[in-house]
C-alpha positions in Angstrom: 121.3 83.6 79.9 122.5 86.8 81.7 124.5 88.0 78.7 126.7 90.9 79.8 125.9 90.7 83.5 129.5 91.3 84.3 128.9 95.0 83.3 127.0 95.5 86.6 130.4 95.8 88.2 131.7 98.5 85.8 131.3 101.3 88.4 132.4 99.2 91.3 135.1 101.5 92.6 133.0 104.6 92.3 130.0 103.0 94.0 132.1 101.8 96.9 134.2 105.0 97.3 133.2 107.1 100.3 130.0 105.4 101.0 127.6 107.4 103.1 123.9 106.9 103.7 122.8 109.4 101.0 125.3 108.2 98.4 124.4 104.6 99.1 120.7 105.4 98.5 121.5 107.3 95.2 123.9 104.6 94.0 121.3 101.9 94.7 118.7 103.7 92.7 121.0 104.1 89.7 122.2 100.5 90.0 118.6 99.1 90.0 117.5 101.4 87.2 120.5 100.5 85.0 120.8 96.8 85.9 117.4 95.7 87.2 116.6 93.8 84.0 119.3 91.2 84.8 117.6 90.5 88.1 114.2 90.3 86.5 115.7 87.8 84.1 116.9 85.7 87.0 113.5 85.9 88.7 111.6 84.9 85.5 114.1 82.0 84.8 113.6 80.5 88.2 109.9 81.0 88.3 109.4 79.3 85.0 111.6 76.3 85.9 110.2 73.0 86.9 113.3 72.2 89.0 113.9 75.6 90.8 117.1 74.4 92.6 118.7 73.3 89.3 117.7 76.6 87.7 119.2 78.6 90.6 122.4 76.6 90.4 122.7 77.2 86.7 122.1 80.9 86.8 124.4 81.3 89.9 127.2 79.5 88.0 126.6 81.7 85.0 126.7 84.8 87.1 129.9 83.8 89.0 131.7 82.6 85.9 131.0 86.0 84.3 132.5 87.8 87.3 135.4 85.5 87.5 136.2 86.0 83.8 136.0 89.8 84.0 138.2 90.2 87.0 140.9 87.6 86.6 144.4 88.9 85.8 146.9 87.5 83.3 147.8 84.8 85.8 144.2 83.7 86.1 143.8 85.1 89.6 141.7 87.8 91.2 143.7 90.1 93.6 142.8 90.0 97.3 141.8 93.7 97.1 139.6 93.2 94.1 138.0 90.2 95.7 137.2 92.2 98.8 135.7 95.0 96.7 133.6 92.4 94.8 132.4 90.9 98.1 131.3 94.3 99.4 129.6 95.2 96.1 127.7 92.0 96.3 126.6 92.7 99.9 125.7 96.4 99.2 124.1 96.2 95.8 123.6 92.8 94.3 121.9 90.9 97.1 119.6 93.7 98.2 118.5 94.1 94.6 117.8 90.4 94.4 115.9 90.4 97.6 113.7 93.4 96.4 112.4 91.3 93.6 108.7 90.6 94.0 109.2 86.8 94.0 108.9 84.0 96.4 112.2 82.7 94.8 114.3 85.8 95.6 115.8 84.3 98.8 116.5 81.0 96.9 118.3 82.9 94.2 120.4 84.9 96.8 121.2 81.6 98.6 122.3 79.9 95.4 124.6 82.8 94.4 126.1 82.9 97.9 126.8 79.2 97.7 128.5 79.3 94.3 130.3 82.5 95.1 131.9 81.0 98.2 132.7 77.8 96.4 134.4 79.7 93.5 136.2 82.5 95.3 138.7 81.7 98.0 137.8 83.2 101.4 134.6 84.7 100.2 132.0 83.1 102.3 129.7 86.1 102.3 126.3 86.7 103.8 123.6 89.0 102.7 120.8 91.2 104.0 118.0 93.2 102.4 118.3 96.9 101.5 116.0 98.2 104.2 118.0 96.5 107.0 121.3 97.6 105.5 120.1 101.2 104.9 118.6 101.5 108.4 121.8 100.3 110.1 124.2 102.1 107.8 125.4 104.7 110.2 125.9 102.5 113.2 127.5 99.5 111.6 129.2 100.6 108.3 130.9 103.6 109.7 132.4 101.4 112.4 134.0 99.2 109.8 135.6 102.1 107.9 
């Protein structure tokens, strides 16, 4: 399940660097085009499951384990800077892509990944929003952060 999903983070630095409304829109289009099949796999897996909560827990654990393995250093830790970038990437790209799935289980999948993410990564109790809300408020809120 989700073989190679850690590759969705390969362009993390580039996709977070100098984010502006237009670059965010373009980055999101590329992200979905190149990685959308992973999210479709998540959707199909949960939709086909008899126990949807168990299926979400399983795929969330698989996803988070792949990220953890990819970004751990030789000491078995993820640097605070890298963790912050991963959290932002999840908020900007991963969760909006999940929520765009045409599935009644999309929010369930996002909630499950959030839960496992915060349980696995120290001080990473992240929240999410959909693409349209994030895109519409990009100028007012995100520029205030940076």
